[in-house]
MDAnalysis code that builds the backbone (N, CA, C; Angstrom):
import MDAnalysis as mda
import numpy as np

u = mda.Universe.empty(384, n_residues=128, atom_resindex=np.repeat(np.arange(128), 3), trajectory=True)
u.add_TopologyAttr("name", ["N", "CA", "C"] * 128)
u.add_TopologyAttr("resid", np.arange(1, 129))
u.add_TopologyAttr("resname", ["MET", "LEU", "ASP", "ILE", "ASN", "GLY", "ALA", "GLU", "PHE", "VAL", "VAL", "ILE", "VAL", "VAL", "LEU", "ALA", "VAL", "MET", "LEU", "ILE", "GLY", "PRO", "GLN", "LYS", "LEU", "PRO", "GLU", "TYR", "ALA", "ALA", "GLN", "LEU", "ALA", "LYS", "LEU", "VAL", "LYS", "ARG", "GLY", "LYS", "ALA", "MET", "LEU", "ARG", "ASP", "ALA", "LYS", "GLU", "ARG", "MET", "ASP", "GLU", "GLU", "LEU", "GLY", "ASP", "GLU", "ILE", "LYS", "ASP", "VAL", "ASP", "TRP", "SER", "LYS", "LEU", "ASP", "PRO", "ARG", "GLN", "TYR", "ASP", "PRO", "ARG", "ARG", "ILE", "VAL", "ARG", "GLU", "ALA", "LEU", "LEU", "ASP", "ASP", "ASP", "GLU", "PRO", "ALA", "PRO", "ARG", "ARG", "THR", "ALA", "SER", "ARG", "ALA", "ALA", "GLY", "ALA", "THR", "ALA", "ALA", "ALA", "SER", "ALA", "ALA", "THR", "PRO", "ALA", "PRO", "ALA", "THR", "THR", "ALA", "PRO", "GLU", "SER", "GLY", "ASP", "PRO", "ALA", "PRO", "TYR", "ASP", "ASP", "GLU", "ALA", "THR"])
u.atoms.positions = np.array([
    [0.882, -0.994, -0.172],
    [0.188, 0.072, -0.079],
    [0.822, 0.876, 0.445],
    [0.858, 2.119, 1.058],
    [1.596, 2.749, 0.882],
    [3.654, 2.496, 2.006],
    [3.636, 3.068, 0.781],
    [5.766, 2.371, 1.370],
    [6.278, 3.524, 2.389],
    [5.767, 4.237, 3.209],
    [6.536, 5.077, 4.128],
    [7.032, 4.079, 5.494],
    [8.566, 4.755, 5.276],
    [9.133, 4.159, 6.530],
    [9.549, 5.364, 7.242],
    [9.683, 5.027, 8.740],
    [10.012, 6.159, 9.676],
    [10.086, 7.542, 9.575],
    [11.473, 7.790, 9.203],
    [11.767, 9.080, 8.240],
    [10.902, 9.830, 7.722],
    [10.582, 9.111, 6.612],
    [9.621, 9.867, 5.393],
    [8.614, 10.908, 6.419],
    [8.160, 9.584, 7.494],
    [6.854, 9.843, 8.032],
    [7.073, 11.180, 8.936],
    [8.489, 10.714, 9.951],
    [8.686, 12.430, 10.136],
    [8.552, 13.173, 9.582],
    [9.311, 13.229, 8.066],
    [9.178, 14.740, 7.467],
    [7.621, 15.670, 6.798],
    [7.214, 14.083, 7.270],
    [5.676, 14.279, 6.060],
    [4.922, 15.394, 7.605],
    [5.058, 14.814, 8.289],
    [4.998, 15.304, 10.037],
    [5.269, 16.407, 9.966],
    [6.962, 17.075, 9.902],
    [7.466, 18.524, 10.012],
    [6.336, 19.369, 9.237],
    [6.720, 18.753, 7.864],
    [6.049, 19.377, 6.575],
    [4.710, 20.185, 6.855],
    [3.807, 18.982, 7.122],
    [2.595, 19.139, 7.625],
    [2.340, 20.401, 9.069],
    [3.588, 20.233, 10.249],
    [2.851, 21.478, 11.000],
    [3.662, 22.908, 10.202],
    [4.471, 23.019, 9.531],
    [4.910, 24.147, 8.767],
    [4.113, 24.471, 7.916],
    [3.109, 23.880, 7.123],
    [2.438, 24.728, 6.162],
    [1.099, 24.384, 6.765],
    [0.688, 24.087, 7.585],
    [-0.796, 24.512, 7.790],
    [-0.969, 24.780, 9.354],
    [-0.129, 24.764, 9.938],
    [0.271, 26.115, 11.040],
    [-0.189, 24.701, 12.159],
    [0.002, 25.637, 13.270],
    [-0.262, 25.045, 14.693],
    [-1.198, 25.463, 15.183],
    [-1.857, 26.499, 14.267],
    [-3.446, 26.818, 14.964],
    [-3.946, 25.822, 14.050],
    [-4.665, 25.293, 13.411],
    [-5.334, 24.454, 12.443],
    [-4.544, 23.001, 12.383],
    [-3.707, 22.737, 12.736],
    [-3.076, 21.463, 12.607],
    [-4.442, 20.403, 13.769],
    [-4.595, 20.803, 14.786],
    [-5.681, 20.264, 15.496],
    [-7.156, 19.812, 14.704],
    [-7.521, 20.669, 14.750],
    [-8.563, 20.661, 13.627],
    [-8.470, 19.375, 12.484],
    [-7.495, 19.645, 11.279],
    [-7.098, 18.586, 10.816],
    [-6.974, 17.424, 11.169],
    [-6.528, 17.577, 12.774],
    [-5.950, 15.971, 12.565],
    [-7.634, 15.200, 13.716],
    [-8.779, 16.312, 13.444],
    [-9.755, 15.649, 13.727],
    [-10.574, 14.823, 12.759],
    [-10.504, 16.030, 12.065],
    [-11.448, 15.450, 10.749],
    [-11.218, 14.349, 10.038],
    [-9.411, 14.443, 9.674],
    [-8.511, 12.911, 9.457],
    [-9.171, 11.512, 10.484],
    [-9.402, 11.951, 11.843],
    [-9.934, 10.453, 12.697],
    [-11.651, 10.417, 12.051],
    [-12.027, 11.766, 12.361],
    [-13.472, 10.658, 12.082],
    [-13.808, 10.530, 10.888],
    [-12.500, 10.765, 9.568],
    [-12.883, 10.284, 8.735],
    [-12.450, 8.748, 8.429],
    [-11.155, 8.450, 8.980],
    [-10.884, 7.685, 9.364],
    [-11.955, 6.198, 9.863],
    [-12.632, 7.137, 11.262],
    [-13.839, 6.005, 11.726],
    [-15.098, 5.636, 10.277],
    [-15.137, 7.195, 9.681],
    [-16.588, 6.622, 8.727],
    [-15.898, 5.205, 7.683],
    [-15.111, 5.186, 7.367],
    [-14.307, 4.178, 6.258],
    [-14.709, 2.972, 7.216],
    [-13.715, 3.044, 8.436],
    [-13.943, 1.552, 9.543],
    [-15.360, 1.070, 9.354],
    [-16.320, 2.154, 10.243],
    [-17.483, 1.816, 9.863],
    [-18.236, 1.698, 8.834],
    [-17.998, 2.156, 7.308],
    [-18.768, 1.248, 6.038],
    [-18.012, -0.094, 5.933],
    [-16.728, 0.092, 6.088],
    [-16.296, -1.492, 5.793],
    [-17.108, -2.133, 6.349],
    [-16.996, -1.877, 8.363],
    [-18.108, -3.144, 8.727],
    [-19.359, -3.636, 8.448],
    [-19.660, -2.315, 7.856],
    [-21.613, -2.439, 7.244],
    [-21.527, -3.368, 5.858],
    [-20.650, -3.093, 5.116],
    [-20.214, -3.797, 3.335],
    [-19.942, -5.439, 4.036],
    [-19.171, -5.618, 5.277],
    [-18.886, -6.686, 5.695],
    [-20.715, -7.638, 5.860],
    [-21.000, -7.069, 7.076],
    [-22.367, -7.256, 7.407],
    [-23.284, -7.342, 6.361],
    [-23.106, -6.783, 5.551],
    [-24.236, -7.117, 4.206],
    [-23.431, -8.274, 3.665],
    [-22.276, -8.560, 3.464],
    [-22.117, -9.602, 2.586],
    [-22.268, -10.744, 3.286],
    [-22.145, -10.732, 4.644],
    [-22.528, -12.055, 5.648],
    [-24.106, -12.472, 5.259],
    [-25.358, -11.575, 5.103],
    [-26.369, -11.784, 4.917],
    [-26.947, -11.925, 3.781],
    [-26.307, -11.471, 2.967],
    [-26.525, -11.552, 1.038],
    [-25.780, -13.227, 1.047],
    [-24.687, -13.480, 1.261],
    [-24.212, -14.657, 1.053],
    [-24.707, -15.909, 1.796],
    [-25.091, -15.980, 2.890],
    [-26.031, -16.549, 4.360],
    [-24.577, -17.703, 4.678],
    [-25.269, -18.918, 5.530],
    [-23.960, -19.109, 6.154],
    [-23.359, -20.520, 5.426],
    [-24.284, -20.521, 3.877],
    [-23.012, -21.579, 3.538],
    [-21.624, -21.154, 3.492],
    [-21.750, -20.170, 2.874],
    [-20.237, -19.627, 2.743],
    [-19.359, -18.804, 3.643],
    [-19.742, -19.214, 5.133],
    [-18.600, -19.733, 5.934],
    [-18.259, -20.863, 6.002],
    [-18.455, -22.367, 4.907],
    [-18.365, -23.476, 5.100],
    [-17.160, -23.889, 4.201],
    [-16.711, -22.594, 3.335],
    [-15.923, -22.648, 2.481],
    [-14.431, -22.331, 3.193],
    [-13.192, -23.010, 2.108],
    [-12.109, -23.251, 2.897],
    [-11.352, -22.440, 1.481],
    [-11.301, -21.090, 1.681],
    [-10.278, -20.311, 1.191],
    [-8.868, -20.509, 1.131],
    [-8.107, -21.126, 2.186],
    [-7.127, -21.749, 1.819],
    [-6.701, -22.479, 0.391],
    [-7.359, -23.376, 0.169],
    [-7.811, -24.207, -0.707],
    [-7.527, -23.384, -2.369],
    [-8.210, -22.053, -2.491],
    [-8.118, -21.258, -3.344],
    [-7.242, -20.087, -3.681],
    [-6.096, -20.251, -2.648],
    [-4.891, -19.389, -2.457],
    [-4.180, -19.425, -4.126],
    [-3.497, -18.864, -4.688],
    [-3.263, -18.857, -5.918],
    [-1.523, -19.449, -5.631],
    [-1.212, -19.109, -4.864],
    [0.518, -19.109, -4.949],
    [0.505, -20.582, -3.962],
    [-0.593, -21.702, -3.702],
    [-0.261, -23.185, -3.191],
    [-0.168, -23.897, -5.047],
    [-1.057, -23.559, -5.696],
    [-0.607, -23.712, -6.940],
    [1.186, -24.094, -7.428],
    [1.227, -25.801, -7.835],
    [2.687, -25.875, -8.727],
    [2.308, -26.258, -9.318],
    [2.781, -25.812, -10.690],
    [2.240, -26.147, -12.303],
    [2.840, -28.265, -12.485],
    [4.241, -27.879, -11.566],
    [5.078, -29.441, -11.882],
    [4.141, -31.013, -11.276],
    [3.626, -30.238, -9.693],
    [3.242, -30.926, -8.960],
    [1.398, -31.459, -9.815],
    [0.831, -30.072, -10.316],
    [-0.398, -30.568, -10.792],
    [0.092, -31.254, -11.921],
    [0.483, -31.274, -13.089],
    [0.917, -32.549, -13.798],
    [1.239, -33.448, -13.360],
    [2.250, -33.679, -12.848],
    [2.528, -34.671, -12.419],
    [1.000, -35.715, -11.583],
    [0.514, -35.221, -10.890],
    [-0.955, -36.097, -10.190],
    [-1.677, -35.597, -11.345],
    [-1.896, -35.493, -12.284],
    [-2.306, -35.530, -13.294],
    [-1.984, -36.569, -14.123],
    [-0.858, -36.660, -14.713],
    [0.027, -38.273, -15.634],
    [-0.286, -39.290, -14.020],
    [-0.040, -39.322, -13.067],
    [0.046, -40.560, -12.624],
    [-1.106, -40.518, -11.795],
    [-2.896, -40.199, -11.857],
    [-3.600, -40.231, -11.411],
    [-4.377, -41.264, -11.375],
    [-4.329, -41.802, -12.520],
    [-4.898, -43.558, -12.170],
    [-4.210, -44.464, -12.366],
    [-2.860, -44.315, -12.931],
    [-1.730, -45.069, -13.213],
    [-1.057, -45.168, -11.888],
    [-0.323, -46.972, -11.656],
    [1.010, -46.696, -10.792],
    [1.816, -45.933, -11.041],
    [3.031, -45.564, -10.646],
    [4.513, -45.216, -11.087],
    [5.342, -46.237, -11.606],
    [5.943, -46.171, -13.106],
    [6.481, -46.346, -13.591],
    [7.228, -47.014, -12.758],
    [8.225, -47.787, -12.883],
    [9.478, -48.952, -11.787],
    [10.883, -48.008, -12.441],
    [11.633, -47.376, -11.824],
    [13.159, -46.470, -12.990],
    [13.860, -47.765, -12.730],
    [14.468, -47.128, -14.000],
    [15.013, -48.297, -14.763],
    [16.787, -47.557, -14.412],
    [17.977, -48.935, -14.356],
    [19.071, -48.170, -14.264],
    [19.285, -47.951, -15.516],
    [20.873, -47.363, -15.218],
    [21.126, -47.467, -16.641],
    [21.789, -48.864, -17.379],
    [22.299, -49.427, -16.988],
    [22.551, -50.909, -17.441],
    [21.223, -51.841, -18.280],
    [20.314, -51.958, -17.251],
    [19.396, -52.242, -17.568],
    [18.479, -51.455, -18.769],
    [18.556, -50.058, -19.037],
    [18.049, -49.570, -19.761],
    [19.200, -50.132, -21.180],
    [20.044, -50.007, -20.910],
    [21.103, -50.422, -22.529],
    [20.681, -51.648, -22.952],
    [20.379, -52.279, -21.800],
    [20.424, -54.184, -22.100],
    [19.241, -53.504, -22.811],
    [18.174, -53.044, -22.259],
    [16.297, -53.566, -23.137],
    [16.247, -52.693, -24.432],
    [17.158, -51.748, -24.321],
    [17.100, -51.495, -25.823],
    [18.115, -52.141, -26.880],
    [19.283, -52.944, -26.310],
    [19.790, -53.611, -27.115],
    [18.991, -54.483, -27.822],
    [18.423, -55.485, -26.062],
    [16.765, -56.546, -26.564],
    [16.516, -55.962, -27.577],
    [15.389, -54.984, -27.921],
    [14.794, -54.481, -28.603],
    [15.175, -54.192, -30.370],
    [16.802, -53.883, -29.918],
    [17.470, -53.185, -31.666],
    [17.205, -54.870, -32.090],
    [17.773, -55.862, -31.097],
    [18.202, -56.780, -32.120],
    [17.089, -57.265, -32.346],
    [15.573, -57.221, -31.973],
    [14.118, -58.183, -32.206],
    [13.404, -57.532, -33.557],
    [14.046, -56.735, -33.704],
    [13.371, -55.878, -34.566],
    [14.266, -56.085, -36.259],
    [13.889, -56.549, -36.949],
    [14.774, -56.665, -38.198],
    [15.154, -55.123, -38.926],
    [16.596, -55.255, -39.284],
    [17.052, -53.990, -39.373],
    [16.494, -54.343, -41.577],
    [15.768, -52.924, -41.631],
    [15.342, -52.714, -42.979],
    [16.183, -53.367, -44.361],
    [16.282, -54.039, -44.794],
    [15.996, -54.808, -45.967],
    [17.301, -53.601, -46.648],
    [18.497, -53.190, -47.188],
    [19.022, -52.195, -48.256],
    [19.064, -53.370, -49.494],
    [19.092, -52.794, -50.876],
    [19.254, -53.288, -51.630],
    [20.245, -52.966, -52.546],
    [20.970, -53.319, -52.690],
    [22.704, -52.773, -53.374],
    [22.120, -52.612, -54.853],
    [23.133, -51.479, -55.759],
    [22.535, -51.968, -56.839],
    [23.978, -52.790, -57.857],
    [22.789, -53.160, -58.457],
    [23.476, -54.361, -59.710],
    [24.714, -53.519, -60.329],
    [25.614, -54.351, -60.709],
    [26.788, -53.924, -61.260],
    [26.295, -52.666, -62.455],
    [25.156, -53.523, -62.968],
    [25.013, -52.565, -64.367],
    [24.490, -51.650, -63.864],
    [23.180, -51.536, -62.993],
    [22.384, -50.166, -62.648],
    [23.279, -48.627, -62.545],
    [22.766, -47.698, -62.839],
    [23.345, -46.546, -62.183],
    [23.121, -46.573, -61.107],
    [23.877, -45.619, -60.035],
    [23.118, -45.486, -58.358],
    [21.854, -44.854, -58.634],
    [21.333, -44.601, -57.571],
    [20.116, -43.664, -57.543],
    [20.596, -42.081, -57.319],
    [19.603, -41.561, -58.103],
    [20.120, -40.090, -58.224],
    [18.589, -39.470, -58.078],
    [18.285, -38.568, -57.212],
    [17.104, -37.680, -56.904],
    [17.455, -36.267, -57.646],
    [17.087, -35.664, -58.687],
    [17.455, -33.970, -59.077],
    [17.209, -33.342, -58.548],
    [15.512, -33.746, -57.978],
    [14.874, -32.547, -57.136],
    [15.147, -32.463, -55.807],
    [15.937, -33.293, -55.483],
    [15.876, -33.710, -53.883],
    [17.263, -32.612, -53.339],
    [17.562, -31.761, -54.221],
    [18.961, -30.546, -53.748],
    [18.320, -29.584, -54.065],
])
């Protein structure tokens, strides 16, 4: 809101005393106090009216669940991905290397046809 430290507040008070003068300063201070009291009363009345309008069901709401500061996108994604499934077991590096080697041995390599001795090498002039 107002970011005023103690030294700045003292400077403002000294300037107010010098500009307003000691005769009118108590009158303005009283007006400021009345303004603050009216503001507090208005806020209290507004809160009471909101409570009346919304009823008792609004008192049961857990407002901490609606705080946007608690949301961590990584946690939300992790929970969404692992919601129905159980977590996959972690594989070690040697186990993962063995699994990829076994998978590559199981799938046959694509057959490449070498051009016969009399055929020209394949060339695509539109490829470049």
